[in-house]
MITI-496685 format. One record per residue (C-alpha): residue number from 0; residue in one letter; x, y, z. Coordinates in Angstrom, 2 decimals. Example, Ala and Ser with C-alpha at 12.3 -4.5 7.8 and 13.67 -1.06 7.14 Angstrom:
// MITI-496685
(node 0, "A", (12.30, -4.50, 7.80)) (node 1, "S", (13.67, -1.06, 7.14)) 
This chain:
// MITI-496685
(node 0, "M", (-19.49, -7.21, 9.92)) (node 1, "K", (-15.85, -8.12, 9.40)) (node 2, "L", (-14.08, -7.91, 6.06)) (node 3, "I", (-10.73, -9.61, 5.49)) (node 4, "I", (-8.75, -8.88, 2.34)) (node 5, "Q", (-6.48, -11.76, 1.37)) (node 6, "I", (-3.50, -11.41, -0.97)) (node 7, "P", (-1.67, -14.53, -2.23)) (node 8, "C", (1.99, -13.67, -2.85)) (node 9, "F", (5.07, -15.23, -4.38)) (node 10, "N", (8.14, -12.99, -4.49)) (node 11, "E", (6.12, -9.77, -4.51)) (node 12, "E", (8.50, -7.59, -2.48)) (node 13, "A", (8.49, -4.88, -5.16)) (node 14, "T", (4.76, -4.63, -5.89)) (node 15, "L", (3.14, -5.64, -2.59)) (node 16, "P", (3.72, -2.26, -0.85)) (node 17, "I", (1.83, -0.54, -3.69)) (node 18, "A", (-1.08, -2.99, -3.44)) (node 19, "L", (-1.26, -2.69, 0.36)) (node 20, "A", (-1.12, 1.11, 0.28)) (node 21, "D", (-4.15, 1.25, -2.04)) (node 22, "L", (-6.42, -0.89, 0.14)) (node 23, "P", (-9.35, 1.01, 1.68)) (node 24, "E", (-9.36, 1.65, 5.41)) (node 25, "K", (-13.15, 1.98, 5.60)) (node 26, "V", (-16.01, 0.41, 3.64)) (node 27, "S", (-19.66, 1.30, 4.13)) (node 28, "G", (-21.49, -1.46, 5.99)) (node 29, "I", (-18.25, -2.99, 7.29)) (node 30, "D", (-17.25, -2.64, 10.94)) (node 31, "S", (-13.64, -3.80, 10.69)) (node 32, "I", (-11.10, -4.58, 7.95)) (node 33, "E", (-8.08, -6.86, 8.20)) (node 34, "V", (-5.46, -7.88, 5.65)) (node 35, "V", (-4.06, -11.40, 5.34)) (node 36, "V", (-1.02, -12.03, 3.14)) (node 37, "I", (-0.35, -15.61, 2.06)) (node 38, "D", (3.37, -16.02, 1.47)) (node 39, "D", (3.62, -18.89, -1.02)) (node 40, "G", (7.23, -19.82, -0.31)) (node 41, "S", (8.72, -16.49, -1.33)) (node 42, "T", (12.51, -16.21, -1.34)) (node 43, "D", (12.58, -12.41, -1.12)) (node 44, "G", (11.33, -10.01, 1.55)) (node 45, "T", (7.61, -10.40, 0.81)) (node 46, "A", (6.72, -11.56, 4.33)) (node 47, "E", (8.70, -8.76, 5.99)) (node 48, "V", (7.08, -6.13, 3.77)) (node 49, "A", (3.63, -7.46, 4.69)) (node 50, "R", (4.33, -7.50, 8.42)) (node 51, "R", (5.72, -3.95, 8.38)) (node 52, "A", (2.48, -2.84, 6.72)) (node 53, "G", (0.45, -4.43, 9.52)) (node 54, "A", (-0.85, -7.44, 7.58)) (node 55, "H", (-1.29, -10.87, 9.13)) (node 56, "V", (1.06, -13.30, 7.36)) (node 57, "V", (0.64, -17.05, 6.86)) (node 58, "G", (2.20, -19.26, 4.24)) (node 59, "F", (4.22, -22.23, 3.07)) (node 60, "R", (7.93, -22.90, 3.42)) (node 61, "K", (8.09, -23.90, -0.26)) (node 62, "N", (6.06, -22.72, -3.23)) (node 63, "Q", (2.76, -24.62, -3.47)) (node 64, "G", (1.03, -22.77, -6.28)) (node 65, "L", (-1.68, -20.14, -6.49)) (node 66, "A", (-4.61, -22.50, -5.86)) (node 67, "R", (-3.23, -23.81, -2.57)) (node 68, "A", (-2.24, -20.32, -1.45)) (node 69, "F", (-5.79, -19.16, -2.18)) (node 70, "M", (-7.31, -21.97, -0.09)) (node 71, "L", (-4.88, -21.37, 2.79)) (node 72, "G", (-6.04, -17.77, 2.72)) (node 73, "I", (-9.68, -18.83, 2.82)) (node 74, "H", (-9.07, -21.09, 5.84)) (node 75, "T", (-7.14, -18.34, 7.60)) (node 76, "C", (-9.81, -15.72, 6.98)) (node 77, "L", (-12.55, -18.03, 8.23)) (node 78, "E", (-10.59, -18.77, 11.39)) (node 79, "R", (-10.09, -15.07, 11.99)) (node 80, "G", (-13.84, -14.55, 11.88)) (node 81, "A", (-14.36, -13.09, 8.41)) (node 82, "D", (-17.94, -12.43, 7.33)) (node 83, "I", (-16.77, -11.41, 3.87)) (node 84, "I", (-13.47, -12.28, 2.16)) (node 85, "V", (-12.05, -10.22, -0.69)) (node 86, "N", (-9.30, -11.77, -2.78)) (node 87, "T", (-6.99, -9.53, -4.76)) (node 88, "D", (-3.56, -9.76, -6.42)) (node 89, "A", (-0.23, -8.54, -5.08)) (node 90, "D", (0.75, -6.97, -8.41)) (node 91, "N", (-1.93, -4.28, -7.89)) (node 92, "Q", (-3.60, -4.99, -11.25)) (node 93, "Y", (-7.05, -4.45, -9.70)) (node 94, "C", (-8.23, -1.06, -8.47)) (node 95, "A", (-8.60, -1.49, -4.70)) (node 96, "A", (-10.96, 1.49, -4.54)) (node 97, "D", (-13.58, -0.81, -6.13)) (node 98, "I", (-13.64, -3.19, -3.15)) (node 99, "P", (-16.86, -1.53, -1.86)) (node 100, "L", (-18.48, -2.44, -5.20)) (node 101, "L", (-17.50, -6.07, -4.68)) (node 102, "V", (-18.84, -6.42, -1.15)) (node 103, "Q", (-22.10, -4.50, -1.65)) (node 104, "P", (-24.08, -7.36, -3.34)) (node 105, "I", (-23.15, -9.61, -0.40)) (node 106, "L", (-24.13, -6.93, 2.12)) (node 107, "D", (-27.45, -6.55, 0.28)) (node 108, "G", (-28.04, -10.31, 0.44)) (node 109, "R", (-28.04, -10.64, -3.36)) (node 110, "A", (-24.91, -12.74, -3.83)) (node 111, "D", (-22.64, -15.35, -2.30)) (node 112, "L", (-19.76, -14.84, -4.74)) (node 113, "V", (-19.03, -11.56, -6.54)) (node 114, "I", (-16.58, -11.46, -9.45)) (node 115, "G", (-14.96, -8.22, -10.54)) (node 116, "A", (-15.43, -7.91, -14.30)) (node 117, "R", (-12.48, -6.15, -15.93)) (node 118, "P", (-12.89, -3.96, -19.03)) (node 119, "I", (-11.08, -6.56, -21.15)) (node 120, "S", (-11.36, -4.66, -24.43)) (node 121, "E", (-9.78, -1.54, -22.87)) (node 122, "I", (-6.74, -3.19, -21.22)) (node 123, "R", (-3.78, -2.09, -23.30)) (node 124, "H", (-1.26, -4.70, -22.14)) (node 125, "F", (-3.60, -7.57, -23.14)) (node 126, "S", (-2.90, -8.88, -26.63)) (node 127, "M", (-5.81, -9.40, -29.02)) (node 128, "T", (-5.36, -13.17, -28.68)) (node 129, "K", (-5.58, -12.96, -24.90)) (node 130, "K", (-8.68, -10.76, -25.07)) (node 131, "I", (-10.43, -13.23, -27.37)) (node 132, "L", (-9.47, -16.18, -25.19)) (node 133, "Q", (-10.60, -14.38, -22.02)) (node 134, "R", (-14.03, -13.76, -23.52)) (node 135, "F", (-14.32, -17.26, -24.96)) (node 136, "G", (-13.21, -18.83, -21.67)) (node 137, "S", (-15.81, -16.83, -19.74)) (node 138, "W", (-18.49, -17.98, -22.22)) (node 139, "V", (-17.51, -21.63, -21.69)) (node 140, "V", (-17.54, -21.21, -17.90)) (node 141, "R", (-21.00, -19.62, -18.10)) (node 142, "R", (-22.27, -22.65, -20.01)) (node 143, "V", (-20.67, -25.17, -17.67)) (node 144, "S", (-21.50, -23.38, -14.41)) (node 145, "G", (-24.95, -22.07, -15.27)) (node 146, "T", (-23.99, -18.59, -14.07)) (node 147, "D", (-23.86, -15.17, -15.75)) (node 148, "V", (-20.24, -14.43, -14.79)) (node 149, "A", (-18.73, -11.86, -17.17)) (node 150, "D", (-15.02, -12.34, -16.40)) (node 151, "A", (-14.39, -15.85, -15.06)) (node 152, "P", (-10.55, -15.61, -14.89)) (node 153, "S", (-10.69, -12.47, -12.73)) (node 154, "G", (-9.07, -12.99, -9.33)) (node 155, "F", (-10.67, -9.87, -7.86)) (node 156, "R", (-13.67, -11.28, -6.01)) (node 157, "A", (-15.68, -11.13, -2.80)) (node 158, "I", (-16.85, -14.29, -1.05)) (node 159, "S", (-19.45, -14.57, 1.69)) (node 160, "R", (-18.67, -16.65, 4.75)) (node 161, "D", (-21.19, -19.34, 3.77)) (node 162, "A", (-19.72, -19.61, 0.27)) (node 163, "A", (-16.17, -19.79, 1.63)) (node 164, "L", (-17.15, -22.66, 3.91)) (node 165, "A", (-18.49, -24.60, 0.92)) (node 166, "L", (-15.70, -24.06, -1.62)) (node 167, "N", (-12.93, -26.53, -2.45)) (node 168, "V", (-10.14, -26.34, -5.01)) (node 169, "F", (-8.88, -29.62, -6.48)) (node 170, "N", (-6.19, -28.48, -8.92)) (node 171, "D", (-2.84, -26.91, -8.07)) (node 172, "Y", (-2.77, -24.37, -10.90)) (node 173, "T", (-5.40, -21.72, -10.24)) (node 174, "Y", (-8.66, -21.26, -8.40)) (node 175, "T", (-10.50, -18.79, -10.64)) (node 176, "L", (-12.40, -21.02, -13.09)) (node 177, "E", (-12.89, -23.91, -10.69)) (node 178, "T", (-14.48, -21.85, -7.93)) (node 179, "V", (-16.96, -20.23, -10.34)) (node 180, "I", (-18.01, -23.59, -11.81)) (node 181, "Q", (-18.20, -25.11, -8.36)) (node 182, "A", (-20.30, -22.23, -7.06)) (node 183, "G", (-22.73, -22.58, -9.96)) (node 184, "Q", (-23.02, -26.34, -9.50)) (node 185, "K", (-23.67, -25.88, -5.77)) (node 186, "G", (-26.42, -23.35, -6.37)) (node 187, "L", (-24.55, -20.38, -4.90)) (node 188, "R", (-25.54, -16.95, -6.18)) (node 189, "V", (-22.79, -15.57, -8.43)) (node 190, "V", (-22.84, -11.91, -9.48)) (node 191, "S", (-20.47, -9.85, -11.64)) (node 192, "V", (-19.75, -6.15, -11.10)) (node 193, "P", (-17.67, -3.89, -13.36)) (node 194, "I", (-14.33, -2.91, -11.85)) (node 195, "R", (-11.30, -0.89, -12.94)) (node 196, "V", (-7.73, -2.03, -13.42)) (node 197, "N", (-4.38, -0.32, -12.88)) (node 198, "E", (-1.37, -0.13, -15.13)) (node 199, "D", (0.63, -3.31, -15.54)) (node 200, "L", (3.53, -3.48, -13.05)) (node 201, "R", (4.97, -6.81, -14.19)) (node 202, "P", (4.20, -9.63, -16.66)) (node 203, "S", (1.71, -12.28, -15.55)) (node 204, "R", (3.33, -15.27, -13.83)) (node 205, "L", (0.25, -17.42, -14.19)) (node 206, "V", (-0.08, -17.08, -17.96)) (node 207, "K", (3.44, -17.97, -19.04)) (node 208, "S", (2.18, -18.95, -22.49)) (node 209, "I", (-1.27, -18.78, -24.08)) (node 210, "A", (-1.13, -22.43, -25.18)) (node 211, "S", (-0.28, -23.66, -21.68)) (node 212, "Y", (-2.96, -21.52, -20.05)) (node 213, "V", (-5.64, -22.72, -22.51)) (node 214, "K", (-4.67, -26.37, -22.02)) (node 215, "R", (-4.74, -26.12, -18.22)) (node 216, "S", (-8.00, -24.16, -18.23)) (node 217, "I", (-9.73, -26.70, -20.47)) (node 218, "F", (-8.53, -29.55, -18.25)) (node 219, "T", (-9.80, -27.72, -15.14)) (node 220, "M", (-13.26, -27.12, -16.62)) (node 221, "F", (-13.44, -30.67, -17.94)) (node 222, "R", (-12.45, -32.14, -14.59)) (node 223, "I", (-14.80, -30.06, -12.46)) (node 224, "F", (-17.71, -30.83, -14.81)) (node 225, "I", (-17.06, -34.58, -14.40)) (node 226, "V", (-16.85, -34.16, -10.62)) (node 227, "Y", (-20.20, -32.37, -10.34)) (node 228, "Q", (-22.11, -33.82, -13.32)) (node 229, "P", (-20.77, -37.38, -13.71)) (node 230, "L", (-24.05, -38.94, -14.84)) (node 231, "R", (-24.57, -36.40, -17.63)) (node 232, "F", (-20.97, -36.81, -18.76)) (node 233, "F", (-20.99, -40.61, -18.89)) (node 234, "L", (-24.44, -40.73, -20.47)) (node 235, "F", (-23.21, -38.44, -23.22)) (node 236, "V", (-19.98, -40.41, -23.72)) (node 237, "G", (-21.77, -43.76, -23.61)) (node 238, "S", (-24.53, -42.69, -25.98)) (node 239, "V", (-22.06, -42.37, -28.87)) (node 240, "P", (-20.96, -46.04, -29.07)) (node 241, "F", (-24.43, -47.21, -27.99)) (node 242, "L", (-26.21, -45.37, -30.81)) (node 243, "C", (-23.56, -46.48, -33.30)) (node 244, "G", (-24.14, -50.06, -32.14)) (node 245, "V", (-27.90, -49.67, -32.56)) (node 246, "A", (-27.41, -48.27, -36.07)) (node 247, "L", (-25.13, -51.16, -37.06)) (node 248, "G", (-27.59, -53.65, -35.55)) (node 249, "V", (-30.44, -52.21, -37.58)) (node 250, "R", (-28.23, -52.34, -40.69)) (node 251, "F", (-27.42, -55.99, -40.01)) (node 252, "L", (-31.09, -56.91, -39.58)) (node 253, "A", (-32.04, -55.06, -42.75)) (node 254, "E", (-29.35, -56.87, -44.74)) (node 255, "Y", (-30.17, -60.17, -43.06)) (node 256, "F", (-33.84, -60.14, -44.07)) (node 257, "R", (-33.11, -58.64, -47.49)) (node 258, "S", (-30.60, -61.36, -48.40)) (node 259, "E", (-32.56, -64.15, -46.66)) (node 260, "G", (-30.01, -64.93, -43.96)) (node 261, "D", (-26.78, -63.71, -45.57)) (node 262, "G", (-26.31, -60.62, -43.39)) (node 263, "H", (-23.01, -58.87, -42.67)) (node 264, "V", (-21.63, -60.78, -39.69)) (node 265, "Q", (-18.92, -58.14, -39.22)) (node 266, "S", (-21.61, -55.54, -38.60)) (node 267, "L", (-23.23, -57.79, -36.00)) (node 268, "I", (-19.95, -58.30, -34.14)) (node 269, "L", (-19.07, -54.59, -34.20)) (node 270, "A", (-22.62, -53.67, -33.13)) (node 271, "A", (-22.38, -56.04, -30.15)) (node 272, "V", (-19.02, -54.59, -29.11)) (node 273, "L", (-20.31, -51.00, -29.35)) (node 274, "L", (-23.49, -51.82, -27.45)) (node 275, "I", (-21.46, -53.43, -24.67)) (node 276, "I", (-19.13, -50.41, -24.50)) (node 277, "G", (-22.10, -48.05, -24.33)) (node 278, "F", (-23.84, -50.13, -21.68)) (node 279, "V", (-20.70, -50.38, -19.51)) (node 280, "T", (-20.21, -46.61, -19.82)) (node 281, "F", (-23.80, -46.07, -18.64)) (node 282, "L", (-23.08, -48.29, -15.63)) (node 283, "L", (-19.95, -46.25, -14.90)) (node 284, "G", (-22.09, -43.12, -15.02)) (node 285, "I", (-24.51, -44.56, -12.45)) (node 286, "L", (-21.60, -45.60, -10.22)) (node 287, "A", (-19.97, -42.16, -10.56)) (node 288, "D", (-23.28, -40.49, -9.71)) (node 289, "L", (-23.55, -42.58, -6.54)) (node 290, "L", (-20.01, -41.57, -5.64)) (node 291, "S", (-20.89, -37.91, -6.26)) (node 292, "V", (-23.76, -38.23, -3.78)) (node 293, "N", (-21.27, -39.54, -1.23)) (node 294, "R", (-18.91, -36.69, -2.07)) (node 295, "R", (-21.67, -34.12, -1.50)) (node 296, "L", (-22.38, -35.64, 1.89)) (node 297, "L", (-18.68, -35.44, 2.75)) (node 298, "E", (-18.55, -31.82, 1.59)) (node 299, "E", (-21.50, -31.01, 3.81)) (node 300, "L", (-19.72, -32.62, 6.76)) (node 301, "Q", (-16.58, -30.68, 5.81)) (node 302, "R", (-18.58, -27.45, 5.73)) (node 303, "H", (-19.93, -28.05, 9.23)) (node 304, "H", (-16.47, -28.98, 10.45)) (node 305, "R", (-14.97, -25.80, 8.96)) (node 306, "S", (-17.74, -23.73, 10.50)) (node 307, "R", (-17.20, -25.27, 13.93)) (node 308, "L", (-13.42, -25.01, 13.62)) (node 309, "S", (-13.47, -21.37, 12.53)) (node 310, "G", (-15.94, -20.53, 15.26)) (node 311, "T", (-14.06, -22.15, 18.13)) (node 312, "G", (-10.49, -22.68, 16.98)) (node 313, "A", (-9.26, -19.21, 17.93)) (node 314, "R", (-10.71, -19.50, 21.42)) (node 315, "D", (-9.76, -23.11, 22.16)) (node 316, "H", (-6.38, -23.53, 20.50)) (node 317, "G", (-4.91, -20.10, 20.03)) (node 318, "E", (-5.62, -17.69, 17.20)) (node 319, "D", (-3.87, -19.49, 14.34)) (node 320, "A", (-3.61, -23.07, 15.56)) (node 321, "P", (-5.66, -24.78, 12.78)) (node 322, "V", (-3.86, -22.76, 10.10)) (node 323, "R", (-0.53, -23.61, 11.69)) (node 324, "R", (-1.40, -27.31, 11.50)) (node 325, "L", (-2.27, -26.93, 7.80)) (node 326, "Y", (1.00, -25.10, 7.26)) (node 327, "E", (2.96, -27.85, 8.98)) (node 328, "V", (1.22, -30.62, 7.02)) (node 329, "S", (1.91, -28.88, 3.71)) (node 330, "A", (5.51, -28.25, 4.65)) (node 331, "S", (6.04, -31.86, 5.69)) (node 332, "R", (4.65, -33.07, 2.38)) (node 333, "Q", (7.11, -30.89, 0.57)) (node 334, "A", (9.99, -32.19, 2.69)) (node 335, "R", (9.02, -35.84, 2.17)) (node 336, "P", (11.27, -37.52, -0.46)) (node 337, "D", (9.59, -38.95, -3.57)) 
């Protein structure tokens, strides 16, 4: 059983040595442990620090964002034969000694994705506003994903090989909420375990402002819900104008028969418009649902392709060939003029 710990980094030269030093060398039930550092276009000595510590380093030439760095790490870990992937942060906010707690539910066969639940109420450097929003955000994610995750924004998580093969991240901002919702929608088993946190070494770079974080998080949840539940979404949206149109139509008929033909023509016109809008929205929902079926088929093909690639890529093309191709594609996109 091989465990790979991945650490996305962007200019973490100061804190990365602390995070690497705290990683466990042995975990019960695990035969070997590797560390992969994803250098997300750092301009300092992050990559050199990681290599000196013995970590395997991949990355982008220019900053791509946390979500893309996370997915590059997932691809790299799969290609290096990971059975379990643990994701943690380079600022050492999570207690690395709790990694055995994360991997145990996967080793026991009880989970596909394990989220480390922080003691939010006890974290001193979290403001009261942030604590409230963290709890509210986790509640919303639980409702949307159908899981019992306690701390959805936590980046300290363990992922089984099968779950890693199935996950995708569509946005460029962060992976935390999207992967939980996606896992729930795909029927993966999601479990939360209590973990500890360390003292704050630097301010969060992801949450630059509460308003921006809330806006981006809401958009992410909204988008992923539409992607995985399009029919429910469009039926709900379409039912509003449709029911309003029905109500106005009933009102028109009531007035028409009451006044012996002198009904409110305006109500009839508005009712017809609303009914058409509702009906068209229902049709869009059916079309979107058909597209989602096609997307699920493509994701299944992608999963098999990833599995085959990660199983044979190291032998057939050299250890990091597929990751290198992904690196080169991402770099070329950055270099391409707009």
